[in-house]
BADRENLO-110063 format. One line per 5 residues: their letters; for each residue z, y, x of N, C-alpha, C, O. Coordinates in nm, 4 decimals. Example, Ala and Ser with C-alpha at 12.3 -4.5 7.8 and 13.67 -1.06 7.14 Angstrom:
2
AS	0.7800/-0.5690/1.3190/0.7800/-0.4500/1.2300/0.7800/-0.3300/1.3200/0.8465/-0.3319/1.4236 | 0.7080/-0.2250/1.2850/0.7140/-0.1060/1.3670/0.7870/0.0030/1.2900/0.8039/0.1138/1.3409 .
//
This chain:
158
XXXXX	-3.8125/-0.5600/-0.7329/-3.6869/-0.6210/-0.6996/-3.6240/-0.6560/-0.8520/-3.5891/-0.5723/-0.9353 | -3.6192/-0.7945/-0.8651/-3.5440/-0.8546/-1.0028/-3.4115/-0.8699/-0.9869/-3.3581/-0.9772/-0.9587 | -3.3455/-0.7492/-1.0066/-3.1495/-0.7618/-0.9931/-3.1216/-0.7635/-1.1180/-3.1811/-0.6925/-1.1991 | -3.0313/-0.8416/-1.1477/-2.9547/-0.8657/-1.2754/-2.8254/-0.8518/-1.2103/-2.7967/-0.8831/-1.0948 | -2.7334/-0.7882/-1.3217/-2.5884/-0.7895/-1.2873/-2.5367/-0.8556/-1.4063/-2.5892/-0.8274/-1.5141 .
XXXXX	-2.4311/-0.9484/-1.4017/-2.3595/-1.0077/-1.4846/-2.2452/-1.0321/-1.4721/-2.2073/-1.0346/-1.3550 | -2.1572/-1.0560/-1.5620/-1.9903/-1.1131/-1.5572/-1.9795/-1.2184/-1.4630/-2.0589/-1.3124/-1.4638 | -1.8706/-1.2072/-1.3683/-1.8432/-1.3232/-1.2960/-1.7772/-1.4493/-1.3513/-1.6669/-1.4286/-1.4020 | -1.8155/-1.5606/-1.3524/-1.7558/-1.6794/-1.3821/-1.6867/-1.7664/-1.2940/-1.7210/-1.7622/-1.1759 | -1.5955/-1.8450/-1.3275/-1.5122/-1.9094/-1.2141/-1.6269/-1.9995/-1.1126/-1.6047/-2.0174/-0.9929 .
XXXXX	-1.7459/-2.0492/-1.1800/-1.8166/-2.1170/-1.1053/-1.9015/-2.0509/-0.9916/-1.9672/-2.1114/-0.9068 | -1.8873/-1.9091/-1.0061/-1.9564/-1.8348/-0.9158/-1.8802/-1.7940/-0.7789/-1.9385/-1.7433/-0.6830 | -1.7308/-1.8254/-0.7834/-1.6477/-1.7732/-0.6897/-1.6833/-1.8580/-0.5808/-1.6663/-1.7963/-0.4756 | -1.7203/-1.9589/-0.5644/-1.7487/-2.0365/-0.4235/-1.8514/-1.9578/-0.3564/-1.8186/-1.9117/-0.2471 | -1.9705/-1.9325/-0.3994/-2.0822/-1.8601/-0.3623/-2.0173/-1.7290/-0.3244/-2.0308/-1.7142/-0.2030 .
XXXXX	-1.9634/-1.6454/-0.3698/-1.9227/-1.5246/-0.3519/-1.8253/-1.5359/-0.2298/-1.8395/-1.4526/-0.1402 | -1.7312/-1.6279/-0.2183/-1.6393/-1.6508/-0.1089/-1.7232/-1.6640/0.0052/-1.6992/-1.5991/0.1070 | -1.8245/-1.7463/-0.0031/-1.8944/-1.7621/0.0942/-1.9747/-1.6253/0.1710/-1.9832/-1.6014/0.2914 | -2.0241/-1.5536/0.0641/-2.0880/-1.4421/0.1102/-1.9534/-1.3253/0.1738/-1.9812/-1.2672/0.2787 | -1.8455/-1.3023/0.1237/-1.7365/-1.2431/0.1780/-1.6988/-1.2709/0.2808/-1.6542/-1.1819/0.3532 .
XXXXX	-1.7040/-1.4333/0.3339/-1.6594/-1.4521/0.4584/-1.7526/-1.4060/0.5699/-1.7240/-1.3677/0.6833 | -1.8809/-1.4201/0.5054/-1.9910/-1.3884/0.6126/-1.9984/-1.2286/0.6298/-2.0558/-1.1899/0.7316 | -1.9477/-1.1326/0.5433/-1.9624/-1.0269/0.5675/-1.8421/-0.9512/0.6736/-1.8476/-0.8409/0.7281 | -1.7575/-1.0335/0.6775/-1.6320/-1.0025/0.7367/-1.5835/-1.0804/0.8677/-1.4715/-1.0826/0.9188 | -1.7228/-1.1547/0.9134/-1.7230/-1.2098/1.0029/-1.7276/-1.1359/1.1371/-1.7721/-1.0220/1.1231 .
XXXXX	-1.6938/-1.1683/1.2663/-1.7166/-1.0698/1.3875/-1.8347/-1.0601/1.4215/-1.8629/-0.9921/1.5202 | -1.9247/-1.1204/1.3543/-2.0875/-1.0995/1.4004/-2.1466/-0.9784/1.3229/-2.2302/-0.8991/1.3662 | -2.0829/-0.9788/1.1900/-2.1513/-0.8668/1.0861/-2.0618/-0.7550/1.1040/-2.0862/-0.6568/1.1742 | -1.9295/-0.7803/1.0192/-1.8471/-0.6423/1.0329/-1.6886/-0.6884/1.0710/-1.6001/-0.7323/0.9975 | -1.6895/-0.6613/1.2114/-1.5568/-0.6944/1.2703/-1.4478/-0.5966/1.2600/-1.4353/-0.5077/1.3442 .
XXXXX	-1.3640/-0.6104/1.1547/-1.2363/-0.5212/1.1330/-1.1235/-0.5549/1.1819/-1.0245/-0.4818/1.1792 | -1.1272/-0.6719/1.2327/-1.0011/-0.7362/1.2884/-0.9532/-0.8260/1.1500/-0.8678/-0.9090/1.1815 | -0.9824/-0.8282/1.0286/-0.9270/-0.9255/0.9341/-0.9977/-1.0798/0.9755/-1.1143/-1.0980/1.0106 | -0.9080/-1.1654/0.9625/-0.9708/-1.3122/0.9800/-0.9938/-1.3921/0.8421/-0.9182/-1.4834/0.8091 | -1.0991/-1.3530/0.7670/-1.1289/-1.4095/0.6551/-1.1725/-1.5492/0.6806/-1.2240/-1.5745/0.7895 .
XXXXX	-1.1548/-1.6573/0.5777/-1.1994/-1.7571/0.5712/-1.2341/-1.7772/0.4544/-1.1808/-1.7231/0.3575 | -1.3557/-1.8816/0.4478/-1.4021/-1.9141/0.2915/-1.3000/-1.9254/0.1893/-1.2996/-1.8734/0.0777 | -1.1980/-2.0139/0.2527/-1.0699/-2.0463/0.1330/-0.9980/-1.9295/0.0928/-0.9599/-1.9066/-0.0220 | -0.9791/-1.8459/0.2078/-0.8879/-1.7325/0.1877/-0.9672/-1.6026/0.1122/-0.9132/-1.5134/0.0468 | -1.0936/-1.6171/0.1376/-1.1687/-1.5179/0.0372/-1.1894/-1.5798/-0.0919/-1.2206/-1.5027/-0.1826 .
XXXXX	-1.1782/-1.7081/-0.1206/-1.2027/-1.7721/-0.2490/-1.0541/-1.7548/-0.3020/-1.0520/-1.7585/-0.4251 | -0.9609/-1.7414/-0.2589/-0.8318/-1.7345/-0.3211/-0.8171/-1.5767/-0.3809/-0.7757/-1.5540/-0.4946 | -0.8530/-1.4844/-0.2967/-0.8455/-1.3529/-0.2900/-0.9467/-1.3116/-0.4535/-0.9114/-1.2424/-0.5490 | -1.0483/-1.3702/-0.4354/-1.1630/-1.3286/-0.5365/-1.0902/-1.3848/-0.6684/-1.0673/-1.3029/-0.7574 | -1.0540/-1.5132/-0.6866/-1.0113/-1.5693/-0.7976/-0.8717/-1.4790/-0.8313/-0.8438/-1.4615/-0.9499 .
XXXXX	-0.8064/-1.4364/-0.7528/-0.7114/-1.3518/-0.7979/-0.7784/-1.2508/-0.8840/-0.7549/-1.2457/-1.0047 | -0.8587/-1.1729/-0.8266/-0.9260/-1.0587/-0.8728/-0.9969/-1.1104/-1.0286/-0.9916/-1.0388/-1.1286 | -1.0548/-1.2311/-1.0263/-1.1023/-1.2792/-1.1613/-1.0289/-1.2836/-1.2614/-1.0632/-1.2446/-1.3731 | -0.8871/-1.3459/-1.2239/-0.8055/-1.3764/-1.3107/-0.7121/-1.2427/-1.3689/-0.6595/-1.2339/-1.4798 | -0.7096/-1.1489/-1.2644/-0.6230/-1.0321/-1.3092/-0.7345/-0.9536/-1.3803/-0.6928/-0.9242/-1.4924 .
XXXXX	-0.8298/-0.9185/-1.3653/-0.9343/-0.8278/-1.4739/-1.0486/-0.8933/-1.5029/-1.1419/-0.8359/-1.4468 | -1.0827/-0.9831/-1.5621/-1.2011/-1.0733/-1.6033/-1.3042/-1.0147/-1.6359/-1.4167/-1.0481/-1.5990 | -1.2748/-0.9097/-1.7173/-1.3659/-0.8154/-1.7859/-1.4150/-0.7156/-1.6861/-1.5145/-0.6501/-1.7171 | -1.3529/-0.6939/-1.5601/-1.3846/-0.5912/-1.4699/-1.4299/-0.6730/-1.3430/-1.3835/-0.6503/-1.2312 | -1.5199/-0.7657/-1.3681/-1.5615/-0.8481/-1.2452/-1.7170/-0.8751/-1.2643/-1.7516/-0.9272/-1.3703 .
XXXXX	-1.8048/-0.8461/-1.1774/-1.9478/-0.8440/-1.2056/-2.0212/-0.8912/-1.0683/-1.9596/-0.8734/-0.9632 | -2.1344/-0.9435/-1.0654/-2.1853/-0.9990/-0.9465/-2.3312/-0.9454/-0.9716/-2.3718/-0.9163/-1.0841 | -2.4062/-0.9351/-0.8574/-2.5368/-0.9195/-0.8637/-2.6017/-1.0203/-0.8244/-2.5637/-1.0820/-0.7249 | -2.7218/-1.0606/-0.9001/-2.8488/-1.1769/-0.8725/-2.9827/-1.0973/-0.8240/-3.0452/-1.0184/-0.8949 | -3.0117/-1.1297/-0.7024/-3.1413/-1.0690/-0.6929/-3.2520/-1.2116/-0.6673/-3.2435/-1.2999/-0.5819 .
XXXXX	-3.3284/-1.1971/-0.7490/-3.4416/-1.3123/-0.7527/-3.3805/-1.4294/-0.7966/-3.4172/-1.5384/-0.7526 | -3.2805/-1.4175/-0.8884/-3.1796/-1.5358/-0.9367/-3.0513/-1.5979/-0.8121/-2.9820/-1.6984/-0.8278 | -3.0489/-1.5070/-0.6958/-2.9458/-1.5368/-0.5932/-2.8428/-1.4464/-0.6097/-2.8556/-1.3285/-0.6425 | -2.7254/-1.5139/-0.5824/-2.6254/-1.4101/-0.6194/-2.6024/-1.3637/-0.4907/-2.5677/-1.4412/-0.4016 | -2.6231/-1.2086/-0.4665/-2.5948/-1.1158/-0.3373/-2.4692/-1.0527/-0.3122/-2.4241/-1.0352/-0.1990 .
XXXXX	-2.4096/-1.0166/-0.4241/-2.2825/-0.9160/-0.4002/-2.2061/-0.9447/-0.5346/-2.2353/-1.0311/-0.6173 | -2.1137/-0.8646/-0.5390/-2.0306/-0.8319/-0.6377/-1.9278/-0.7302/-0.6446/-1.9060/-0.6762/-0.5362 | -1.8508/-0.6848/-0.7534/-1.7796/-0.5881/-0.7766/-1.6462/-0.6263/-0.8501/-1.6615/-0.6568/-0.9684 | -1.5177/-0.6300/-0.8011/-1.4056/-0.6364/-0.8705/-1.3283/-0.5441/-0.8575/-1.3256/-0.4824/-0.7509 | -1.2388/-0.5081/-0.9709/-1.1629/-0.3858/-0.9783/-1.0539/-0.4150/-1.0511/-1.0499/-0.5304/-1.0937 .
XXXXX	-0.9549/-0.3363/-1.0807/-0.8358/-0.3215/-1.1893/-0.8341/-0.1967/-1.2463/-0.8962/-0.1042/-1.1940 | -0.7802/-0.1849/-1.3319/-0.7503/-0.0674/-1.4204/-0.5816/-0.0456/-1.4261/-0.4970/-0.1350/-1.4231 | -0.5609/0.0904/-1.4346/-0.4064/0.1180/-1.4398/-0.4073/0.2572/-1.4815/-0.4707/0.3525/-1.4360 | -0.2962/0.2470/-1.6094/-0.2655/0.3960/-1.6608/-0.2229/0.4989/-1.5644/-0.1516/0.4580/-1.4728 | -0.2501/0.6153/-1.5663/-0.2060/0.7133/-1.4418/-0.1941/0.8585/-1.5468/-0.2401/0.8782/-1.6593 .
XXXXX	-0.1240/0.9339/-1.4690/-0.0764/1.0690/-1.5718/-0.1869/1.1369/-1.6096/-0.1624/1.2218/-1.6953 | -0.3101/1.1290/-1.5730/-0.4435/1.2041/-1.6252/-0.5381/1.1024/-1.6729/-0.6554/1.1380/-1.6847 | -0.5035/0.9710/-1.7049/-0.5897/0.8803/-1.7835/-0.6121/0.7552/-1.7141/-0.5430/0.7458/-1.6127 | -0.6895/0.6533/-1.7380/-0.6832/0.5337/-1.6518/-0.7796/0.5451/-1.5451/-0.8896/0.5997/-1.5532 | -0.7180/0.4768/-1.4229/-0.7876/0.4629/-1.3104/-0.8409/0.3330/-1.2873/-0.7824/0.2295/-1.3192 .
XXXXX	-0.9419/0.3380/-1.2367/-0.9790/0.1971/-1.1484/-0.8916/0.1969/-1.0245/-0.8722/0.2965/-0.9548 | -0.8420/0.0797/-1.0037/-0.7776/0.0815/-0.8724/-0.8252/-0.0187/-0.7872/-0.8892/-0.1091/-0.8410 | -0.8063/-0.0231/-0.6524/-0.8009/-0.1162/-0.5511/-0.9544/-0.1843/-0.5555/-1.0488/-0.1063/-0.5432 | -0.9755/-0.2931/-0.5686/-1.0903/-0.3549/-0.5771/-1.1738/-0.4002/-0.4749/-1.1386/-0.3693/-0.3611 | -1.2955/-0.4784/-0.4898/-1.3725/-0.5213/-0.3908/-1.4932/-0.4991/-0.4154/-1.5279/-0.5604/-0.5164 .
XXXXX	-1.5981/-0.4215/-0.3559/-1.7404/-0.4501/-0.3587/-1.7899/-0.4985/-0.2384/-1.7355/-0.4872/-0.1286 | -1.8939/-0.5522/-0.2633/-1.9417/-0.6136/-0.1227/-2.0994/-0.6884/-0.1837/-2.1288/-0.7402/-0.2914 | -2.1766/-0.6636/-0.0574/-2.3175/-0.7150/-0.0715/-2.3383/-0.7954/0.0484/-2.2909/-0.7540/0.1542 | -2.4208/-0.9349/0.0446/-2.4578/-1.0076/0.1417/-2.5366/-0.9192/0.2609/-2.6251/-0.8420/0.2239 | -2.5123/-0.9277/0.3703/-2.5588/-0.8502/0.4861/-2.7313/-0.8367/0.4705/-2.7943/-0.7325/0.4882 .
XXXXX	-2.7849/-0.9604/0.4357/-2.9369/-0.9534/0.4294/-2.9945/-0.8861/0.3150/-3.1175/-0.8816/0.3148 | -2.9288/-0.8281/0.2094/-2.9462/-0.7742/0.0950/-2.8957/-0.6111/0.0872/-2.9249/-0.5359/-0.0058 | -2.8134/-0.5735/0.2058/-2.7480/-0.4314/0.2141/-2.8810/-0.3342/0.2381/-2.9892/-0.3544/0.2933 | -2.8317/-0.2375/0.1815/-2.9645/-0.0948/0.1782/-3.0582/-0.1355/0.1147/-3.1669/-0.1337/0.1725 | -3.0524/-0.1880/-0.0287/-3.1584/-0.2160/-0.1003/-3.1028/-0.1431/-0.2433/-3.1564/-0.1692/-0.3510 .
XXXXX	-3.0068/-0.0632/-0.2333/-2.9742/-0.0084/-0.3758/-2.8814/-0.1167/-0.4679/-2.8422/-0.0933/-0.5823 | -2.8565/-0.2372/-0.3929/-2.7544/-0.3080/-0.4839/-2.6175/-0.2877/-0.4975/-2.5546/-0.3325/-0.5934 | -2.5635/-0.2178/-0.4007/-2.4388/-0.1734/-0.4158/-2.4258/-0.0422/-0.5140/-2.3340/-0.0249/-0.5941 | -2.5138/0.0285/-0.4961/-2.5350/0.1555/-0.6028/-2.5285/0.1167/-0.7421/-2.4600/0.1651/-0.8322 | -2.6337/-0.0046/-0.7452/-2.6527/-0.0380/-0.8993/-2.5035/-0.1010/-0.9389/-2.4536/-0.0849/-1.0502 .
XXXXX	-2.4448/-0.1695/-0.8390/-2.3279/-0.2432/-0.9077/-2.2213/-0.1482/-0.9507/-2.1541/-0.1679/-1.0520 | -2.2043/-0.0277/-0.8595/-2.0944/0.0585/-0.8761/-2.1530/0.1194/-1.0277/-2.0857/0.0958/-1.1281 | -2.2742/0.1942/-1.0388/-2.3095/0.2571/-1.1530/-2.2699/0.1707/-1.2780/-2.1938/0.2189/-1.3619 | -2.3162/0.0537/-1.2907/-2.2723/-0.0415/-1.3873/-2.1401/-0.0501/-1.4049/-2.0969/-0.0443/-1.5200 | -2.0601/-0.0638/-1.3068/-1.9083/-0.1047/-1.3130/-1.8582/0.0350/-1.3577/-1.7750/0.0330/-1.4484 .
XXXXX	-1.8938/0.1522/-1.3109/-1.8099/0.2692/-1.3448/-1.8348/0.2896/-1.5025/-1.7428/0.2986/-1.5839 | -2.0063/0.2972/-1.5428/-2.0295/0.3060/-1.6959/-1.9364/0.2169/-1.7766/-1.8622/0.2578/-1.8659 | -1.9483/0.0880/-1.7350/-1.8822/-0.0091/-1.8218/-1.7267/0.0096/-1.8304/-1.6641/-0.0032/-1.9355 | -1.6764/0.0380/-1.7217/-1.5149/0.0950/-1.7337/-1.5132/0.2316/-1.8187/-1.4125/0.2433/-1.8885 | -1.5982/0.3284/-1.8253/-1.5514/0.4531/-1.9025/-1.5789/0.4109/-2.0321/-1.5009/0.4438/-2.1214 .
XXXXX	-1.6905/0.3343/-2.0608/-1.6913/0.2801/-2.2096/-1.5810/0.2177/-2.2598/-1.5327/0.2616/-2.3642 | -1.5156/0.0923/-2.1874/-1.4225/0.0093/-2.2263/-1.2579/0.0798/-2.2038/-1.1637/0.0765/-2.2830 | -1.2642/0.1330/-2.0868/-1.0951/0.2059/-2.0740/-1.0905/0.3322/-2.0668/-0.9777/0.3812/-2.0609 | -1.2122/0.4274/-2.0648/-1.2116/0.5500/-2.0894/-1.1471/0.5869/-1.9394/-1.0602/0.6736/-1.9319 | -1.1826/0.5340/-1.8502/-1.1451/0.5684/-1.7003/-1.2135/0.7029/-1.6537/-1.3242/0.7459/-1.6861 .
XXXXX	-1.1149/0.7610/-1.5653/-1.1651/0.9036/-1.5140/-1.1700/0.8975/-1.3536/-1.2381/0.9795/-1.2919 | -1.0953/0.7971/-1.2870/-1.0998/0.7835/-1.1517/-1.1013/0.6446/-1.0790/-1.0484/0.5436/-1.1255 | -1.1634/0.6509/-0.9678/-1.1417/0.5000/-0.8745/-1.0812/0.5468/-0.7807/-1.1245/0.6349/-0.7064 | -0.9497/0.4809/-0.7716/-0.8561/0.5130/-0.6459/-0.8898/0.3672/-0.5704/-0.8809/0.2592/-0.6288 | -0.9244/0.3807/-0.4499/-0.9388/0.2632/-0.3616/-0.9327/0.2963/-0.2081/-0.9175/0.4138/-0.1747 .
XXXXX	-0.9454/0.1859/-0.1021/-0.9469/0.1878/0.0276/-1.0552/0.1818/0.0830/-1.1438/0.1335/0.0125 | -1.0859/0.2144/0.1903/-1.1920/0.1980/0.2526/-1.1719/0.2102/0.3993/-1.0675/0.2601/0.4414 | -1.2715/0.1651/0.4860/-1.2573/0.1759/0.6337/-1.2890/0.3098/0.6773/-1.3658/0.3689/0.6015 | -1.2449/0.3827/0.7941/-1.3089/0.4912/0.8249/-1.3767/0.5046/0.9198/-1.3644/0.6052/0.9897 | -1.4691/0.4050/0.9495/-1.5620/0.4058/1.0322/-1.6722/0.4909/0.9655/-1.6446/0.5518/0.8621 .
XXXXX	-1.7825/0.4975/1.0138/-1.8977/0.5852/0.9622/-1.9484/0.5122/0.8226/-1.9649/0.5689/0.7146 | -1.9695/0.3688/0.8527/-1.9989/0.3073/0.7121/-1.8714/0.2329/0.7040/-1.8114/0.1941/0.8042 | -1.8185/0.2076/0.5437/-1.9013/0.2593/0.4418/-1.8640/0.3922/0.4335/-1.9407/0.4555/0.3610 | -1.7680/0.4622/0.4846/-1.6958/0.5919/0.4179/-1.8195/0.6831/0.3856/-1.8195/0.7367/0.2748 | -1.9250/0.7065/0.4704/-2.0140/0.7861/0.4522/-2.0939/0.7659/0.3206/-2.1403/0.8616/0.2585 .
XXXXX	-2.1078/0.6353/0.2806/-2.1795/0.5869/0.1710/-2.1040/0.6462/0.0488/-2.1562/0.6938/-0.0520 | -1.9618/0.6336/0.0782/-1.8508/0.6850/-0.0532/-1.8812/0.8242/-0.0785/-1.9040/0.8704/-0.1903 | -1.8804/0.8992/0.0470/-1.8512/1.0456/0.0312/-2.0132/1.0876/-0.0061/-2.0166/1.1989/-0.0584 | -2.1122/1.0410/0.0048/-2.2357/1.0467/-0.0283/-2.2321/1.0515/-0.1948/-2.3090/1.1198/-0.2624 | -2.1426/0.9777/-0.2396/-2.1259/0.9509/-0.4266/-2.0368/1.0714/-0.4530/-2.0433/1.1076/-0.5705 .
XXXXX	-1.9522/1.1464/-0.3734/-1.8797/1.2197/-0.4126/-1.7430/1.1755/-0.3994/-1.6650/1.2523/-0.4557 | -1.6928/1.0836/-0.3473/-1.5761/1.0572/-0.3038/-1.5172/1.1486/-0.1888/-1.5810/1.1994/-0.0966 | -1.3813/1.1586/-0.2142/-1.3118/1.2587/-0.0986/-1.1836/1.1635/-0.0465/-1.1208/1.0784/-0.1095 | -1.1676/1.2107/0.0961/-1.0653/1.1512/0.1595/-0.9593/1.2339/0.1054/-0.9794/1.3480/0.0639 | -0.8417/1.1742/0.1058/-0.7319/1.2210/0.0508/-0.6106/1.2304/0.1613/-0.5330/1.1376/0.1842 .
XXXXX	-0.6085/1.3315/0.2120/-0.5261/1.3506/0.3741/-0.3911/1.3455/0.3297/-0.3144/1.2975/0.4132 | -0.3347/1.3853/0.2105/-0.1793/1.3466/0.1825/-0.1382/1.2147/0.1826/-0.0233/1.1899/0.2193 | -0.2243/1.1113/0.1422/-0.2078/0.9627/0.1360/-0.2221/0.8974/0.2582/-0.2959/0.9419/0.3460 | -0.1600/0.7997/0.2701/-0.1704/0.6939/0.3797/-0.1376/0.5512/0.3373/-0.0357/0.5155/0.2783 | -0.2423/0.4731/0.3775/-0.2304/0.3458/0.3440/-0.1283/0.2854/0.4384/-0.1440/0.2822/0.5605 .
XXXXX	-0.0355/0.2436/0.3821/0.0981/0.1519/0.4876/0.0903/0.0256/0.4481/0.0537/-0.0263/0.3426 | 0.1289/-0.0148/0.5456/0.1675/-0.1965/0.5430/0.2632/-0.2419/0.6470/0.2907/-0.1793/0.7494 | 0.3042/-0.3399/0.6161/0.4319/-0.4002/0.7185/0.4572/-0.5582/0.6807/0.4278/-0.6100/0.5730 | 0.5113/-0.6157/0.7807/0.5470/-0.7451/0.7996/0.6784/-0.7500/0.7052/0.7754/-0.6807/0.7361 | 0.6806/-0.8109/0.6196/0.8005/-0.7995/0.5175/0.9567/-0.8578/0.5668/1.0685/-0.8130/0.5415 .
XXXXX	0.9135/-0.9771/0.6482/1.0091/-1.0187/0.7236/1.0907/-0.9334/0.8462/1.2109/-0.9431/0.8707 | 0.9903/-0.8457/0.9176/1.0518/-0.7321/0.9980/1.1211/-0.6522/0.8867/1.2429/-0.6397/0.8994 | 1.0632/-0.5966/0.7803/1.1295/-0.4940/0.7118/1.2570/-0.5479/0.6561/1.3458/-0.4636/0.6436 | 1.2817/-0.6541/0.6245/1.4050/-0.7408/0.5800/1.5211/-0.7159/0.6897/1.6324/-0.6747/0.6571 | 1.4836/-0.7453/0.8248/1.5568/-0.7227/0.9188/1.5983/-0.5793/0.9363/1.7125/-0.5622/0.9792 .
XXX	1.5468/-0.5049/0.9181/1.5615/-0.3659/0.9355/1.6710/-0.3153/0.8160/1.7571/-0.2306/0.8395 | 1.6559/-0.3724/0.7008/1.7102/-0.3381/0.5670/1.8509/-0.4095/0.5728/1.9334/-0.3697/0.4906 | 1.8908/-0.5158/0.6646/2.0578/-0.5441/0.6670/2.1326/-0.4704/0.7313/2.2539/-0.4915/0.7326 .
//
C-alpha cells in the first residue's frame, strides 16, 4: 500500500467533498443527514479555514481517499482536540487508512499543541463506535449531544 498523508490544500476540497457526500449517501451510510457535494464542500472549507494546520488527507497510490479535520481548544486539564471529521472513501475502508490518519493527527497535535484528549461525537451504531472503543475511547454517559431548531427555541424564549 502506497499511503501518503499530507496537509490539505484548498484545491483538495472539491475531491474531499465528493468523498464525504458519497459516504453519507443513503446507499452507503444512511444516518438521515442530507449531505450534498456543495454542503460538504462548505463544511470542509470551514474546517480548513478554522484549523489549517490540523487538516490532513490520505492519498492511496496518489488518489485522495480520506481526510481528518479537527479543532483544538484549551481546557481545564490541557488542550483538547474538539469535534472534527475523519472519513475514508467506502472503497478504501478497512485497510488501516483511518487508523494511520488518526495516528498521524494525534502525534502531530501532541507535538504542536501538547493535546491531552480528543472530545468528539460519533454514531451509536456498532460502526464506527466499536472502532473508536477499540482504540481506547469511552462513551461519557453524563454527556448528551443536544440540538434544536433556533427559531423554535426563540419562540419559547419569548
